[in-house]
N, C-alpha and C positions, 0 to 999 in steps of 0.2 A: 305348801300354799302360804303366801305371806298375808298377814293381817296387820292392821295398825295397832299400836299399843293401846290407844283409847278404845279399841274394840275388844280387848282381851277379856274384860270382865263379862261382857255379854256372851262371848264365845264359851267361856268356862262354865257359865250358868246352864248352857245347853248340853254340855258333855265334854269328855276328854278325848284327845287324839293320842296316838301311841308315841309321838315324838314332838318335842318342842325345841327350837333352836333360837336363842336370844343372842344377837350380835350387835356390836356397836360400842362407841367410846363413852357414852353417857352412863356413868356408874349408877346414879340414883335410879334412873328409869329401868336399867337392866336389873338392878337389885329388886325393885318393886315388881317387875314382871315375873322374875323367877320365884319370888316369895308367893305371889298369887297362884302360880302354877303348882307349887308344892302344897299350898293350903288346899287347893281344889283336889289334888290327888289324895291327900290324907283324908279328906272328907269322903272319898270314894273307896277307901280301904287300902290305899297304898301305905302300909305302915312301916315298911323297911326302906332304907335309903343308903346307897353306897356311892361315895364320891371318889372320882379319879381325876387327878390333875396331871395333864400332859406337860412335862417339863424336861427338855433335853431330847436328844436323839435316841436315847436308850430306854425309852418308856416301854413297859411290858404290856403290849396290847392283848396278849393272850389272857391276862388277868381280867380284863374287861369282858372279853368274850365268854370266859368261864363263869363270871358272875351273872351275866345275862342268861346263860344257859343252865343255871343251877336250880331253876324252879322245878318243883315237883308237884304232884297232885295236891299235897297238903301244905305247900309253901305259901307264905304270905305274898301278896302283890307288892312289888318293890319299884322304887325309882332308882335308876342308874344315872348318875349325874357325871357328865364328862366336861371338864373345864380345860380349854385350850387357850391359855393366855397369849401365846405367840401367834395364834391364828393359822398355823400350818401343821397339820398332823403328820405330814410326810407320806411317802408312798405306802408304807406298811399301815400307817394309821388311816389313810384314806380308804384302803381296801377293807380294813377292819370296820370302819364306820359303815361302809356299804353293806357288809355282811350283817352288821347289827340291824340295819334298817330292814333287811330282808327277813330277819327272825323275830321281829317285834310281835307281841301277842297281848291279850287282854290283861295279863298279870305283870306286864313289864312296861314301864314308862321311861323313855329316854329323854333326858334334859341336857342339852349341850349349850355351853356359853362360850362366846368368841368375842374378840375385839372387832374393831372396824375392819372390813374385808375389802380387798381391791377387786377389780373386774375379773382377773384370772381366778381368784379364789371363789368368787360367786358362780363362775361358770364351770368349776371343777366337778368331777363326777361325784365326789363325796358330798359336796354341798347340795347338788341336785338331788342326791339320794335322801338327804335330810328333808329337803323341801317337799319331795314327793311323799315321804312317809308321814309327814305331820304338818306342823305349823312353824313358820319362821317369823320372828319379830325383830324389827330394827330399832335399836335404841340410840338415836342420834342426839347430839346436843341441841337444845332449844335455841333457835336463831334469835338475835336481838329483837327483831321486829315482832316476834311472837312471844317474847318473854313477859311483857306487861300482862297479856291475857293469861298466860300460864300462872304467873304469880297471883293475880287477882282470883283465879279459880282455886288455887291452893289455899289462899287466905280464907276464902269463903268456906271451904271444907273444914277449916279449923275454927269456924265461928267468928272470923274477923271480917270487917268491912271497911272500905275507905271512907274517909270523911267526905262530906258533901262538896260538890262543885270543884273549883280550881284547887282548893287545898288538898283534896283527895288525889287529884291527878298529879300534883307536884310530889305528894308523898310516894306515889307509885313510881314515878320517874327516879326519885332518889333511891328507892329500894332497888330498882333495876341497876343503877350505877354501882350500888354496894355489893351486889351478888352476881353480877353478870359472869357467865362462864363457869359457875361453880354451883350447880343445882343441889348437890348434897348439902353444902353449907347453907344454901338458900332455904331449903326445907327446915333445917335446924333453926335458922333465924326466925322463920315464921312460927315454929313451935314455941320458941322463946317469947315472941310477941304475944302469943295466945295466953301465956302465963302472966306476962307483965300487964296486959290490958284486959281486965275483967269485963270492961264495957265493950270490948271488941272493936273499938274505933281506931283506925290508923291515920295519923296526921303527920305532917312534916317533922314536928318537934319530936314525936315518938320515934320515928325512923332514925332521925339524926342522932338521938341520944342512945338508942338501944341496939341498932343494927351495926355490927362490925363491917368494915370494908374487907370483904372476903372475895372480891372479884378476881377472876383469873382470865388472862387473855392469851390469844394465840396470834401468830404473825398474820394469818389469813384475815383476821378481823381488822388489822391495821390496813391491809390492802383494800378491803371493802370500804372502810371509812375514807381512805385517801381518794379512791376513784369515784366516790360519791360526792367529793368536794366538801366534806364535813370537817371544817377547821377545828372546832372545839373537840370533837371526838377523836380526830386524828392525833392531836397533840396530847390528849389524855392517854390514849393507847400507847403512844411513843414513850411517854414518861413511865407508864406502868410496866411496859415490857423491859425498859432499862432497869427499873427497880427490882424486877423479878429475875434479873441476871441474864436476860437474853443477850446474845452477841450482836453488836452493831454490824459486824461484817456479814452475818447471816441475813439480817433484815435488809441490808443494802442489796445483797444478791437477789433476794426475792422480789424487791421492788424494782430493781434494775431490769430484771427479766420481764416484768410487766411493761416497763417503759419501752424496752426494745420491741416487744410484741405490738404495742400500740403504734410505734413508729413504722414498723413494717406494714401494719394494717392501714395506717393513714396514707402512706405512699402508694399502696396498692389501690386504695379507693380513689386517690387523685389520678391514677393512671387508668382508671376504668375497670380494674379487676374486681370481680365479685367478692364481697366481704367474706362469705363462708370459705372460699378458697384461700383468701389471705389469712384467716384465722388458722386454717389447717397447716399452711406453710409455716406459720409462727408457732405451731405446736400448742395451740390454745384450744381447750375443749371444755364442754360441760358448763358448770357454774361459773368458771372463770371467764368464759365468753360473755355471759350476762353482766358480770361486774365491769369488764373493760368496755363493752359496747356502750354503756351509759356515759363513759368518759370521752369516747372517741369524737363525738360531734363538737365537744367543747375545745378541742385542742388542734392546732394547725400542724402540718408536717414540719414547718420551720421550728415551731416551739418544741416539738418532740426531738428534732435534731439537736437542739441546744441542751435538752435534758439528758440525752444519751451521752453527750460530751461531758456534761457535769457529772454524770454517773461514773465515768471513767476517773475523774478527779477524786470523787469521794471514795472510790475503790482503793486508790492509792493512799488516801488519808487513813482509811480503816486499817491499812497494812503498815502504817508508820511513816509514810512519806509526807512531805509538806507541799503546799501549793499557795501561791500568792493570793490574798483576798479570802482565804478560807481558814476556818478555825483549825487548830492542830488536833484538838480532841475529837475522836471519831464520832461520838454521839452528837456533839455540837455541829459537826459537819453534816451528819445525816439529817439533823433537824433543819439545817439551812436548805439542804437539797429538797426535803419534803415540802418546805414552804415554797420553794420555787415551783414544784409540781402543782401545788394548790393555786398559786398565782397564775400559772399557765392555763388553768381551767377557768379562772375568774379574773381576766385582765383588769376589769373595772375596780377590783378590790386589791390589786397588787400592792398598793401603798400600805394598806392596813396589814396585809400579810407580812410585808417587809418589817413593819414595826414589831410584829409578834416574834420575829427572830431575835 
C-alpha cells in the first residue's frame, strides 16, 4: 500500500507494518523517511539491524534469506535493510524478495530502498509483493512550483520566519533560486540560517549574504521553462546547465524532440485529427503532454516547420559543422535557437527576444 511521505509520521504513530519500501531520486526525503522508520522500529524493540547492498550480478541472495530466517524464540527483533541502488534485483533477486515478503513476521522488519523506478519495475512481481506486504513511499524531487511552500514550512520548523510583506516574498524567491534542485543542501542552508539569525527573521539581505548558490538543474526543467515561455528562467537554466558541464548536443536532442512532437501535433490538429491520437503517434505521454499542450496553442504549424529546420542546422553546429548566419560555438547556437522558440511563442515580443541573443 502506498502512502504519501507527509503521512508517514501519523502512520508510524499508529503502529508498524512488516515491510517498508522507499523509492525515488530525492535523497533528502528518502533519507528522512528511512530514518523515521528505523527510529520507530527501535522504539518498538527492533534492536538489531542488518544491511545488505545489492551491487552487481553476483550478489548472494541466500545470505539475506538466511539472515531473515535466523530468528529463534530468544532472538531480538531485527531490521533487515535491503539497498538496491540500481533498481533491478534481477530474476534471482526478484524471487528472493517475493520469498522474503511471504516469510515476514512480528520479529522481522524489511526495509528496502530503491532509486526512481519505471513502469515495468513498478509492475514487476517483486515490487507488487513489497507493496502487498507493507508500505511503499515515493521520494520524488520537489517541483519548483511547490518549492516555496516546502522551504517556508522547513524554515518554520527551524524557528525561522520570513520578513513581513514584499520583503519576505522576495527573500523566499531568492532562496528558491539559490537551492532549487538540491534539497539536501537546501536543508543545510536553512539550518545554517537558524544559527546565523537568532531573531529568526529572513530578509533579502540575509539570504543574499548567507545562502550559497547550490542549485542543481536537469534538462527536463529547461524544457518546462521553455514551453512555459518563461524567458528569464529559460536563459538562467541554459547558463546553469552549461556551467554544470551538460553537453549542448544532448540538450539540443531533447528540445528538438519536443519541437518535432509539437510540429506533428500542430499539423494533426490543423487536419482535424484528435490531439490524443496525435500525441500518441508522436510518442508523447504523461507529464510531457501537459508541458507541450500549454505551448501548442501559441505556435502555428508554419512557425514549427521553421523551428524544425533550424533544429537541423543547430544539430550540425553541435557536431562541428558551420552554417551562414549562425554562431560557430555550439552553446551560442543553441541559445540562439532557444530564443527563436521563445519568439515563436510570443510574436509580439520577438524584437526583445532578438536583443537577448
